[in-house]
Structure formats: structure tokens, C-alpha cells
PyMOL Python script that loads the backbone (N, CA, C, O; Angstrom):
from pymol import cmd

cmd.read_pdbstr("""\
ATOM      1  N   MET A   1     170.931  83.430  62.218  1.00  0.00           N
ATOM      2  CA  MET A   1     170.138  84.643  62.114  1.00  0.00           C
ATOM      3  C   MET A   1     169.689  85.050  63.519  1.00  0.00           C
ATOM      4  O   MET A   1     169.112  84.226  64.228  1.00  0.00           O
ATOM      5  N   PRO A   2     169.935  86.301  63.946  1.00  0.00           N
ATOM      6  CA  PRO A   2     169.555  86.722  65.284  1.00  0.00           C
ATOM      7  C   PRO A   2     168.042  86.839  65.432  1.00  0.00           C
ATOM      8  O   PRO A   2     167.323  87.158  64.485  1.00  0.00           O
ATOM      9  N   LYS A   3     167.587  86.570  66.650  1.00  0.00           N
ATOM     10  CA  LYS A   3     166.162  86.717  66.937  1.00  0.00           C
ATOM     11  C   LYS A   3     165.799  88.194  67.026  1.00  0.00           C
ATOM     12  O   LYS A   3     166.630  89.036  67.366  1.00  0.00           O
ATOM     13  N   LYS A   4     164.556  88.485  66.716  1.00  0.00           N
ATOM     14  CA  LYS A   4     164.051  89.855  66.827  1.00  0.00           C
ATOM     15  C   LYS A   4     163.151  89.915  68.064  1.00  0.00           C
ATOM     16  O   LYS A   4     162.231  89.107  68.188  1.00  0.00           O
ATOM     17  N   PRO A   5     163.398  90.857  68.980  1.00  0.00           N
ATOM     18  CA  PRO A   5     162.552  90.954  70.178  1.00  0.00           C
ATOM     19  C   PRO A   5     161.108  91.294  69.809  1.00  0.00           C
ATOM     20  O   PRO A   5     160.850  92.012  68.843  1.00  0.00           O
ATOM     21  N   ASP A   6     160.180  90.764  70.595  1.00  0.00           N
ATOM     22  CA  ASP A   6     158.761  91.050  70.379  1.00  0.00           C
ATOM     23  C   ASP A   6     158.365  92.406  70.955  1.00  0.00           C
ATOM     24  O   ASP A   6     157.438  93.048  70.460  1.00  0.00           O
ATOM     25  N   GLU A   7     159.064  92.839  71.997  1.00  0.00           N
ATOM     26  CA  GLU A   7     158.863  94.155  72.589  1.00  0.00           C
ATOM     27  C   GLU A   7     160.049  94.457  73.500  1.00  0.00           C
ATOM     28  O   GLU A   7     160.930  93.620  73.695  1.00  0.00           O
ATOM     29  N   PHE A   8     160.055  95.664  74.053  1.00  0.00           N
ATOM     30  CA  PHE A   8     161.135  96.078  74.931  1.00  0.00           C
ATOM     31  C   PHE A   8     160.552  96.556  76.254  1.00  0.00           C
ATOM     32  O   PHE A   8     159.645  97.388  76.273  1.00  0.00           O
ATOM     33  N   ALA A   9     161.069  96.033  77.350  1.00  0.00           N
ATOM     34  CA  ALA A   9     160.694  96.504  78.682  1.00  0.00           C
ATOM     35  C   ALA A   9     161.670  97.611  79.050  1.00  0.00           C
ATOM     36  O   ALA A   9     162.885  97.423  78.999  1.00  0.00           O
ATOM     37  N   ILE A  10     161.134  98.749  79.415  1.00  0.00           N
ATOM     38  CA  ILE A  10     161.938  99.894  79.797  1.00  0.00           C
ATOM     39  C   ILE A  10     161.719 100.126  81.290  1.00  0.00           C
ATOM     40  O   ILE A  10     160.590 100.343  81.731  1.00  0.00           O
ATOM     41  N   TYR A  11     162.791 100.080  82.056  1.00  0.00           N
ATOM     42  CA  TYR A  11     162.714 100.301  83.497  1.00  0.00           C
ATOM     43  C   TYR A  11     163.247 101.690  83.800  1.00  0.00           C
ATOM     44  O   TYR A  11     164.407 101.997  83.528  1.00  0.00           O
ATOM     45  N   LEU A  12     162.387 102.524  84.366  1.00  0.00           N
ATOM     46  CA  LEU A  12     162.785 103.862  84.778  1.00  0.00           C
ATOM     47  C   LEU A  12     163.132 103.803  86.257  1.00  0.00           C
ATOM     48  O   LEU A  12     162.267 103.521  87.086  1.00  0.00           O
ATOM     49  N   LEU A  13     164.374 104.063  86.592  1.00  0.00           N
ATOM     50  CA  LEU A  13     164.813 104.090  87.980  1.00  0.00           C
ATOM     51  C   LEU A  13     164.757 105.539  88.449  1.00  0.00           C
ATOM     52  O   LEU A  13     165.433 106.412  87.904  1.00  0.00           O
ATOM     53  N   LEU A  14     163.937 105.774  89.470  1.00  0.00           N
ATOM     54  CA  LEU A  14     163.661 107.135  89.914  1.00  0.00           C
ATOM     55  C   LEU A  14     164.322 107.440  91.243  1.00  0.00           C
ATOM     56  O   LEU A  14     164.674 106.538  92.002  1.00  0.00           O
ATOM     57  N   GLU A  15     164.485 108.735  91.512  1.00  0.00           N
ATOM     58  CA  GLU A  15     165.014 109.165  92.804  1.00  0.00           C
ATOM     59  C   GLU A  15     164.156 108.558  93.914  1.00  0.00           C
ATOM     60  O   GLU A  15     162.938 108.445  93.771  1.00  0.00           O
ATOM     61  N   GLY A  16     164.776 108.179  94.987  1.00  0.00           N
ATOM     62  CA  GLY A  16     164.051 107.602  96.101  1.00  0.00           C
ATOM     63  C   GLY A  16     163.942 106.091  96.005  1.00  0.00           C
ATOM     64  O   GLY A  16     163.419 105.452  96.918  1.00  0.00           O
ATOM     65  N   GLY A  17     164.427 105.507  94.916  1.00  0.00           N
ATOM     66  CA  GLY A  17     164.453 104.060  94.782  1.00  0.00           C
ATOM     67  C   GLY A  17     163.275 103.432  94.057  1.00  0.00           C
ATOM     68  O   GLY A  17     163.233 102.212  93.905  1.00  0.00           O
ATOM     69  N   ALA A  18     162.321 104.232  93.608  1.00  0.00           N
ATOM     70  CA  ALA A  18     161.186 103.678  92.868  1.00  0.00           C
ATOM     71  C   ALA A  18     161.652 103.189  91.502  1.00  0.00           C
ATOM     72  O   ALA A  18     162.573 103.748  90.906  1.00  0.00           O
ATOM     73  N   ARG A  19     160.999 102.133  91.018  1.00  0.00           N
ATOM     74  CA  ARG A  19     161.319 101.582  89.697  1.00  0.00           C
ATOM     75  C   ARG A  19     160.013 101.314  88.970  1.00  0.00           C
ATOM     76  O   ARG A  19     159.157 100.590  89.480  1.00  0.00           O
ATOM     77  N   GLU A  20     159.854 101.878  87.807  1.00  0.00           N
ATOM     78  CA  GLU A  20     158.642 101.698  87.008  1.00  0.00           C
ATOM     79  C   GLU A  20     158.990 101.028  85.692  1.00  0.00           C
ATOM     80  O   GLU A  20     160.026 101.305  85.088  1.00  0.00           O
ATOM     81  N   GLU A  21     158.114 100.150  85.265  1.00  0.00           N
ATOM     82  CA  GLU A  21     158.313  99.449  83.992  1.00  0.00           C
ATOM     83  C   GLU A  21     157.260  99.891  82.996  1.00  0.00           C
ATOM     84  O   GLU A  21     156.069  99.919  83.306  1.00  0.00           O
ATOM     85  N   VAL A  22     157.702 100.233  81.807  1.00  0.00           N
ATOM     86  CA  VAL A  22     156.800 100.492  80.683  1.00  0.00           C
ATOM     87  C   VAL A  22     157.327  99.684  79.510  1.00  0.00           C
ATOM     88  O   VAL A  22     158.506  99.332  79.468  1.00  0.00           O
ATOM     89  N   ARG A  23     156.458  99.394  78.566  1.00  0.00           N
ATOM     90  CA  ARG A  23     156.865  98.573  77.420  1.00  0.00           C
ATOM     91  C   ARG A  23     156.617  99.313  76.125  1.00  0.00           C
ATOM     92  O   ARG A  23     155.630 100.032  75.968  1.00  0.00           O
ATOM     93  N   PHE A  24     157.538  99.117  75.207  1.00  0.00           N
ATOM     94  CA  PHE A  24     157.438  99.692  73.871  1.00  0.00           C
ATOM     95  C   PHE A  24     157.551  98.556  72.869  1.00  0.00           C
ATOM     96  O   PHE A  24     158.335  97.629  73.074  1.00  0.00           O
ATOM     97  N   PRO A  25     156.780  98.611  71.787  1.00  0.00           N
ATOM     98  CA  PRO A  25     156.837  97.539  70.787  1.00  0.00           C
ATOM     99  C   PRO A  25     158.169  97.485  70.043  1.00  0.00           C
ATOM    100  O   PRO A  25     158.606  96.411  69.630  1.00  0.00           O
ATOM    101  N   THR A  26     158.816  98.642  69.871  1.00  0.00           N
ATOM    102  CA  THR A  26     160.109  98.657  69.178  1.00  0.00           C
ATOM    103  C   THR A  26     161.074  99.582  69.916  1.00  0.00           C
ATOM    104  O   THR A  26     160.663 100.487  70.640  1.00  0.00           O
ATOM    105  N   LEU A  27     162.341  99.336  69.718  1.00  0.00           N
ATOM    106  CA  LEU A  27     163.359 100.191  70.312  1.00  0.00           C
ATOM    107  C   LEU A  27     163.297 101.588  69.696  1.00  0.00           C
ATOM    108  O   LEU A  27     163.541 102.584  70.377  1.00  0.00           O
ATOM    109  N   LYS A  28     162.974 101.653  68.423  1.00  0.00           N
ATOM    110  CA  LYS A  28     162.864 102.943  67.727  1.00  0.00           C
ATOM    111  C   LYS A  28     161.789 103.819  68.363  1.00  0.00           C
ATOM    112  O   LYS A  28     161.986 105.026  68.505  1.00  0.00           O
ATOM    113  N   GLU A  29     160.644 103.228  68.753  1.00  0.00           N
ATOM    114  CA  GLU A  29     159.579 103.997  69.407  1.00  0.00           C
ATOM    115  C   GLU A  29     160.053 104.559  70.741  1.00  0.00           C
ATOM    116  O   GLU A  29     159.764 105.707  71.077  1.00  0.00           O
ATOM    117  N   PHE A  30     160.785 103.742  71.498  1.00  0.00           N
ATOM    118  CA  PHE A  30     161.323 104.225  72.769  1.00  0.00           C
ATOM    119  C   PHE A  30     162.297 105.371  72.538  1.00  0.00           C
ATOM    120  O   PHE A  30     162.223 106.397  73.214  1.00  0.00           O
ATOM    121  N   GLN A  31     163.211 105.202  71.585  1.00  0.00           N
ATOM    122  CA  GLN A  31     164.207 106.233  71.314  1.00  0.00           C
ATOM    123  C   GLN A  31     163.549 107.533  70.862  1.00  0.00           C
ATOM    124  O   GLN A  31     163.994 108.618  71.237  1.00  0.00           O
ATOM    125  N   THR A  32     162.502 107.428  70.065  1.00  0.00           N
ATOM    126  CA  THR A  32     161.780 108.619  69.604  1.00  0.00           C
ATOM    127  C   THR A  32     161.133 109.338  70.780  1.00  0.00           C
ATOM    128  O   THR A  32     161.251 110.557  70.907  1.00  0.00           O
ATOM    129  N   TRP A  33     160.443 108.579  71.648  1.00  0.00           N
ATOM    130  CA  TRP A  33     159.810 109.172  72.828  1.00  0.00           C
ATOM    131  C   TRP A  33     160.867 109.801  73.732  1.00  0.00           C
ATOM    132  O   TRP A  33     160.711 110.940  74.174  1.00  0.00           O
ATOM    133  N   TYR A  34     161.925 109.072  74.003  1.00  0.00           N
ATOM    134  CA  TYR A  34     162.979 109.549  74.891  1.00  0.00           C
ATOM    135  C   TYR A  34     163.616 110.844  74.378  1.00  0.00           C
ATOM    136  O   TYR A  34     163.779 111.803  75.131  1.00  0.00           O
ATOM    137  N   SER A  35     163.972 110.861  73.104  1.00  0.00           N
ATOM    138  CA  SER A  35     164.658 112.034  72.549  1.00  0.00           C
ATOM    139  C   SER A  35     163.727 113.232  72.377  1.00  0.00           C
ATOM    140  O   SER A  35     164.193 114.372  72.381  1.00  0.00           O
ATOM    141  N   SER A  36     162.429 113.003  72.227  1.00  0.00           N
ATOM    142  CA  SER A  36     161.516 114.130  72.029  1.00  0.00           C
ATOM    143  C   SER A  36     160.872 114.618  73.327  1.00  0.00           C
ATOM    144  O   SER A  36     160.442 115.769  73.400  1.00  0.00           O
ATOM    145  N   VAL A  37     160.798 113.768  74.350  1.00  0.00           N
ATOM    146  CA  VAL A  37     160.113 114.147  75.591  1.00  0.00           C
ATOM    147  C   VAL A  37     161.079 114.318  76.757  1.00  0.00           C
ATOM    148  O   VAL A  37     161.026 115.331  77.455  1.00  0.00           O
ATOM    149  N   ILE A  38     161.945 113.362  76.977  1.00  0.00           N
ATOM    150  CA  ILE A  38     162.814 113.381  78.158  1.00  0.00           C
ATOM    151  C   ILE A  38     164.049 114.260  77.961  1.00  0.00           C
ATOM    152  O   ILE A  38     164.348 115.097  78.812  1.00  0.00           O
ATOM    153  N   VAL A  39     164.758 114.086  76.868  1.00  0.00           N
ATOM    154  CA  VAL A  39     166.015 114.823  76.661  1.00  0.00           C
ATOM    155  C   VAL A  39     165.823 116.342  76.694  1.00  0.00           C
ATOM    156  O   VAL A  39     166.591 117.022  77.374  1.00  0.00           O
ATOM    157  N   PRO A  40     164.830 116.910  75.986  1.00  0.00           N
ATOM    158  CA  PRO A  40     164.697 118.370  76.016  1.00  0.00           C
ATOM    159  C   PRO A  40     164.381 118.929  77.409  1.00  0.00           C
ATOM    160  O   PRO A  40     164.689 120.087  77.693  1.00  0.00           O
ATOM    161  N   LYS A  41     163.774 118.119  78.271  1.00  0.00           N
ATOM    162  CA  LYS A  41     163.374 118.597  79.595  1.00  0.00           C
ATOM    163  C   LYS A  41     164.111 117.852  80.701  1.00  0.00           C
ATOM    164  O   LYS A  41     163.567 117.700  81.795  1.00  0.00           O
ATOM    165  N   HIS A  42     165.325 117.385  80.454  1.00  0.00           N
ATOM    166  CA  HIS A  42     166.031 116.522  81.395  1.00  0.00           C
ATOM    167  C   HIS A  42     166.195 117.113  82.790  1.00  0.00           C
ATOM    168  O   HIS A  42     166.297 116.358  83.757  1.00  0.00           O
ATOM    169  N   ASP A  43     166.223 118.419  82.927  1.00  0.00           N
ATOM    170  CA  ASP A  43     166.378 119.013  84.252  1.00  0.00           C
ATOM    171  C   ASP A  43     165.092 119.685  84.750  1.00  0.00           C
ATOM    172  O   ASP A  43     165.122 120.444  85.719  1.00  0.00           O
ATOM    173  N   SER A  44     163.986 119.411  84.098  1.00  0.00           N
ATOM    174  CA  SER A  44     162.711 120.046  84.421  1.00  0.00           C
ATOM    175  C   SER A  44     162.006 119.364  85.597  1.00  0.00           C
ATOM    176  O   SER A  44     162.117 118.154  85.795  1.00  0.00           O
ATOM    177  N   GLN A  45     161.285 120.170  86.365  1.00  0.00           N
ATOM    178  CA  GLN A  45     160.441 119.653  87.443  1.00  0.00           C
ATOM    179  C   GLN A  45     158.995 119.475  86.983  1.00  0.00           C
ATOM    180  O   GLN A  45     158.153 119.025  87.761  1.00  0.00           O
ATOM    181  N   GLU A  46     158.700 119.818  85.739  1.00  0.00           N
ATOM    182  CA  GLU A  46     157.354 119.649  85.194  1.00  0.00           C
ATOM    183  C   GLU A  46     157.101 118.184  84.886  1.00  0.00           C
ATOM    184  O   GLU A  46     158.021 117.451  84.522  1.00  0.00           O
ATOM    185  N   PHE A  47     155.857 117.759  85.031  1.00  0.00           N
ATOM    186  CA  PHE A  47     155.490 116.379  84.710  1.00  0.00           C
ATOM    187  C   PHE A  47     155.416 116.190  83.201  1.00  0.00           C
ATOM    188  O   PHE A  47     154.971 117.083  82.478  1.00  0.00           O
ATOM    189  N   VAL A  48     155.853 115.024  82.726  1.00  0.00           N
ATOM    190  CA  VAL A  48     155.681 114.633  81.325  1.00  0.00           C
ATOM    191  C   VAL A  48     154.984 113.270  81.306  1.00  0.00           C
ATOM    192  O   VAL A  48     155.127 112.474  82.234  1.00  0.00           O
ATOM    193  N   ASN A  49     154.239 113.020  80.251  1.00  0.00           N
ATOM    194  CA  ASN A  49     153.521 111.752  80.114  1.00  0.00           C
ATOM    195  C   ASN A  49     154.463 110.631  79.707  1.00  0.00           C
ATOM    196  O   ASN A  49     155.349 110.805  78.870  1.00  0.00           O
ATOM    197  N   VAL A  50     154.248 109.479  80.321  1.00  0.00           N
ATOM    198  CA  VAL A  50     154.971 108.268  79.947  1.00  0.00           C
ATOM    199  C   VAL A  50     153.936 107.339  79.327  1.00  0.00           C
ATOM    200  O   VAL A  50     152.963 106.984  79.993  1.00  0.00           O
ATOM    201  N   PRO A  51     154.116 106.939  78.086  1.00  0.00           N
ATOM    202  CA  PRO A  51     153.113 106.080  77.445  1.00  0.00           C
ATOM    203  C   PRO A  51     153.084 104.685  78.050  1.00  0.00           C
ATOM    204  O   PRO A  51     154.113 104.018  78.158  1.00  0.00           O
ATOM    205  N   ILE A  52     151.900 104.257  78.438  1.00  0.00           N
ATOM    206  CA  ILE A  52     151.708 102.888  78.923  1.00  0.00           C
ATOM    207  C   ILE A  52     150.765 102.236  77.926  1.00  0.00           C
ATOM    208  O   ILE A  52     149.545 102.312  78.068  1.00  0.00           O
ATOM    209  N   LYS A  53     151.335 101.603  76.929  1.00  0.00           N
ATOM    210  CA  LYS A  53     150.527 101.053  75.842  1.00  0.00           C
ATOM    211  C   LYS A  53     149.953  99.689  76.162  1.00  0.00           C
ATOM    212  O   LYS A  53     149.043  99.226  75.474  1.00  0.00           O
ATOM    213  N   THR A  54     150.472  99.031  77.203  1.00  0.00           N
ATOM    214  CA  THR A  54     149.996  97.687  77.505  1.00  0.00           C
ATOM    215  C   THR A  54     148.820  97.688  78.463  1.00  0.00           C
ATOM    216  O   THR A  54     148.186  96.650  78.653  1.00  0.00           O
ATOM    217  N   ILE A  55     148.512  98.827  79.073  1.00  0.00           N
ATOM    218  CA  ILE A  55     147.411  98.896  80.030  1.00  0.00           C
ATOM    219  C   ILE A  55     146.430  99.964  79.567  1.00  0.00           C
ATOM    220  O   ILE A  55     146.776 101.144  79.514  1.00  0.00           O
ATOM    221  N   GLN A  56     145.222  99.562  79.235  1.00  0.00           N
ATOM    222  CA  GLN A  56     144.202 100.500  78.779  1.00  0.00           C
ATOM    223  C   GLN A  56     143.694 101.327  79.946  1.00  0.00           C
ATOM    224  O   GLN A  56     143.460 100.798  81.032  1.00  0.00           O
ATOM    225  N   GLY A  57     143.526 102.610  79.726  1.00  0.00           N
ATOM    226  CA  GLY A  57     142.925 103.482  80.717  1.00  0.00           C
ATOM    227  C   GLY A  57     143.861 103.951  81.823  1.00  0.00           C
ATOM    228  O   GLY A  57     143.427 104.677  82.718  1.00  0.00           O
ATOM    229  N   GLU A  58     145.113 103.563  81.789  1.00  0.00           N
ATOM    230  CA  GLU A  58     146.075 104.026  82.787  1.00  0.00           C
ATOM    231  C   GLU A  58     147.114 104.894  82.120  1.00  0.00           C
ATOM    232  O   GLU A  58     147.419 104.732  80.939  1.00  0.00           O
ATOM    233  N   TYR A  59     147.647 105.807  82.883  1.00  0.00           N
ATOM    234  CA  TYR A  59     148.737 106.624  82.394  1.00  0.00           C
ATOM    235  C   TYR A  59     149.666 106.928  83.552  1.00  0.00           C
ATOM    236  O   TYR A  59     149.304 106.764  84.717  1.00  0.00           O
ATOM    237  N   MET A  60     150.849 107.364  83.224  1.00  0.00           N
ATOM    238  CA  MET A  60     151.827 107.714  84.239  1.00  0.00           C
ATOM    239  C   MET A  60     152.475 109.022  83.829  1.00  0.00           C
ATOM    240  O   MET A  60     152.712 109.269  82.646  1.00  0.00           O
ATOM    241  N   VAL A  61     152.759 109.853  84.816  1.00  0.00           N
ATOM    242  CA  VAL A  61     153.522 111.069  84.580  1.00  0.00           C
ATOM    243  C   VAL A  61     154.751 111.013  85.478  1.00  0.00           C
ATOM    244  O   VAL A  61     154.723 110.423  86.558  1.00  0.00           O
ATOM    245  N   VAL A  62     155.818 111.633  85.018  1.00  0.00           N
ATOM    246  CA  VAL A  62     157.071 111.618  85.755  1.00  0.00           C
ATOM    247  C   VAL A  62     157.791 112.946  85.540  1.00  0.00           C
ATOM    248  O   VAL A  62     157.648 113.585  84.497  1.00  0.00           O
ATOM    249  N   ARG A  63     158.547 113.338  86.520  1.00  0.00           N
ATOM    250  CA  ARG A  63     159.407 114.514  86.355  1.00  0.00           C
ATOM    251  C   ARG A  63     160.714 114.036  85.719  1.00  0.00           C
ATOM    252  O   ARG A  63     161.393 113.179  86.286  1.00  0.00           O
ATOM    253  N   PRO A  64     161.073 114.567  84.565  1.00  0.00           N
ATOM    254  CA  PRO A  64     162.304 114.115  83.909  1.00  0.00           C
ATOM    255  C   PRO A  64     163.546 114.223  84.799  1.00  0.00           C
ATOM    256  O   PRO A  64     164.456 113.402  84.691  1.00  0.00           O
ATOM    257  N   SER A  65     163.588 115.208  85.658  1.00  0.00           N
ATOM    258  CA  SER A  65     164.767 115.379  86.513  1.00  0.00           C
ATOM    259  C   SER A  65     164.875 114.289  87.577  1.00  0.00           C
ATOM    260  O   SER A  65     165.933 114.127  88.186  1.00  0.00           O
ATOM    261  N   SER A  66     163.802 113.543  87.809  1.00  0.00           N
ATOM    262  CA  SER A  66     163.838 112.482  88.824  1.00  0.00           C
ATOM    263  C   SER A  66     164.289 111.136  88.260  1.00  0.00           C
ATOM    264  O   SER A  66     164.488 110.189  89.020  1.00  0.00           O
ATOM    265  N   ILE A  67     164.453 111.036  86.942  1.00  0.00           N
ATOM    266  CA  ILE A  67     164.931 109.797  86.336  1.00  0.00           C
ATOM    267  C   ILE A  67     166.450 109.749  86.486  1.00  0.00           C
ATOM    268  O   ILE A  67     167.169 110.588  85.943  1.00  0.00           O
ATOM    269  N   ILE A  68     166.928 108.740  87.240  1.00  0.00           N
ATOM    270  CA  ILE A  68     168.379 108.654  87.455  1.00  0.00           C
ATOM    271  C   ILE A  68     169.025 107.570  86.600  1.00  0.00           C
ATOM    272  O   ILE A  68     170.239 107.584  86.396  1.00  0.00           O
ATOM    273  N   ALA A  69     168.223 106.628  86.096  1.00  0.00           N
ATOM    274  CA  ALA A  69     168.766 105.590  85.214  1.00  0.00           C
ATOM    275  C   ALA A  69     167.629 104.972  84.409  1.00  0.00           C
ATOM    276  O   ALA A  69     166.466 105.001  84.813  1.00  0.00           O
ATOM    277  N   ILE A  70     167.994 104.420  83.273  1.00  0.00           N
ATOM    278  CA  ILE A  70     167.031 103.722  82.414  1.00  0.00           C
ATOM    279  C   ILE A  70     167.658 102.403  82.001  1.00  0.00           C
ATOM    280  O   ILE A  70     168.801 102.358  81.546  1.00  0.00           O
ATOM    281  N   ARG A  71     166.892 101.328  82.166  1.00  0.00           N
ATOM    282  CA  ARG A  71     167.361 100.012  81.740  1.00  0.00           C
ATOM    283  C   ARG A  71     166.443  99.519  80.628  1.00  0.00           C
ATOM    284  O   ARG A  71     165.220  99.582  80.756  1.00  0.00           O
ATOM    285  N   VAL A  72     167.020  99.038  79.555  1.00  0.00           N
ATOM    286  CA  VAL A  72     166.257  98.534  78.409  1.00  0.00           C
ATOM    287  C   VAL A  72     166.490  97.033  78.299  1.00  0.00           C
ATOM    288  O   VAL A  72     167.630  96.573  78.231  1.00  0.00           O
ATOM    289  N   GLU A  73     165.394  96.276  78.284  1.00  0.00           N
ATOM    290  CA  GLU A  73     165.488  94.818  78.200  1.00  0.00           C
ATOM    291  C   GLU A  73     164.648  94.312  77.033  1.00  0.00           C
ATOM    292  O   GLU A  73     163.438  94.541  77.004  1.00  0.00           O
ATOM    293  N   PRO A  74     165.264  93.628  76.071  1.00  0.00           N
ATOM    294  CA  PRO A  74     164.474  93.040  74.992  1.00  0.00           C
ATOM    295  C   PRO A  74     163.675  91.848  75.519  1.00  0.00           C
ATOM    296  O   PRO A  74     164.180  91.045  76.304  1.00  0.00           O
ATOM    297  N   ILE A  75     162.440  91.747  75.081  1.00  0.00           N
ATOM    298  CA  ILE A  75     161.562  90.655  75.507  1.00  0.00           C
ATOM    299  C   ILE A  75     161.262  89.777  74.295  1.00  0.00           C
ATOM    300  O   ILE A  75     160.785  90.248  73.262  1.00  0.00           O
ATOM    301  N   PHE A  76     161.552  88.500  74.450  1.00  0.00           N
ATOM    302  CA  PHE A  76     161.266  87.509  73.402  1.00  0.00           C
ATOM    303  C   PHE A  76     160.133  86.634  73.888  1.00  0.00           C
ATOM    304  O   PHE A  76     160.236  86.034  74.958  1.00  0.00           O
ATOM    305  N   THR A  77     159.068  86.545  73.139  1.00  0.00           N
ATOM    306  CA  THR A  77     157.909  85.761  73.538  1.00  0.00           C
ATOM    307  C   THR A  77     158.303  84.319  73.829  1.00  0.00           C
ATOM    308  O   THR A  77     157.764  83.706  74.751  1.00  0.00           O
ATOM    309  N   SER A  78     159.212  83.785  73.074  1.00  0.00           N
ATOM    310  CA  SER A  78     159.618  82.399  73.265  1.00  0.00           C
ATOM    311  C   SER A  78     160.386  82.193  74.565  1.00  0.00           C
ATOM    312  O   SER A  78     160.505  81.062  75.036  1.00  0.00           O
ATOM    313  N   SER A  79     160.917  83.285  75.159  1.00  0.00           N
ATOM    314  CA  SER A  79     161.690  83.140  76.386  1.00  0.00           C
ATOM    315  C   SER A  79     160.844  83.320  77.638  1.00  0.00           C
ATOM    316  O   SER A  79     161.337  83.131  78.750  1.00  0.00           O
ATOM    317  N   VAL A  80     159.566  83.687  77.472  1.00  0.00           N
ATOM    318  CA  VAL A  80     158.680  83.890  78.627  1.00  0.00           C
ATOM    319  C   VAL A  80     158.138  82.541  79.065  1.00  0.00           C
ATOM    320  O   VAL A  80     157.627  81.767  78.256  1.00  0.00           O
ATOM    321  N   GLU A  81     158.257  82.273  80.363  1.00  0.00           N
ATOM    322  CA  GLU A  81     157.725  81.009  80.870  1.00  0.00           C
ATOM    323  C   GLU A  81     156.199  81.078  80.856  1.00  0.00           C
ATOM    324  O   GLU A  81     155.604  82.088  81.234  1.00  0.00           O
ATOM    325  N   ARG A  82     155.601  80.023  80.429  1.00  0.00           N
ATOM    326  CA  ARG A  82     154.129  79.972  80.371  1.00  0.00           C
ATOM    327  C   ARG A  82     153.623  79.019  81.425  1.00  0.00           C
ATOM    328  O   ARG A  82     154.144  77.916  81.587  1.00  0.00           O
ATOM    329  N   PHE A  83     152.603  79.452  82.143  1.00  0.00           N
ATOM    330  CA  PHE A  83     152.051  78.622  83.214  1.00  0.00           C
ATOM    331  C   PHE A  83     150.709  78.067  82.824  1.00  0.00           C
ATOM    332  O   PHE A  83     150.091  77.342  83.604  1.00  0.00           O
TER     333      PHE A  83
END
""", "prot")
cmd.dss("prot")
cmd.show_as("cartoon", "prot")
cmd.util.cbc("prot")
cmd.orient("prot")
């Protein structure tokens, strides 16, 4: 039986070499956000909100046209090293 990821780390690779990480609890939530916020404005210079659910009181905005790549990584709690 395959393992189910506990969350997904999404890496937004931006123009200029910046890389930002945000996390989503499910892949479906990421796909919903991506298809409703990023895809319709893919060539826009307007800022859109990026949900940061793991950090209270912080938010991030990004220009959709500056996103050059997206990497999705499943995170398994059992695979995280604990110190």
C-alpha cells in the first residue's frame, strides 16, 4: 500500500533566481489555487496572493509572469529527520 504524503512543499522558481517555498496540506488544494489564481493571470504583472498556511501573520505576493518553474515535493512526516 503506498504511503500518503502529510503535505506538499511547493517551490516557486522566480525570475532572477529567487526560490520561495510554500506548503499545501493536499495536492488538490495546490491545484485548485494554481488553476484559479496563477493560470488565468499567467502573463500578468499584477501581484497575486500566495497562501502561506504554515506561518501565521505572514503573506507573500508574486507576479504570475515572474514564475518560471514550479517544483512539487511530497513531504512524509516519517521521512523528516528529527533532532
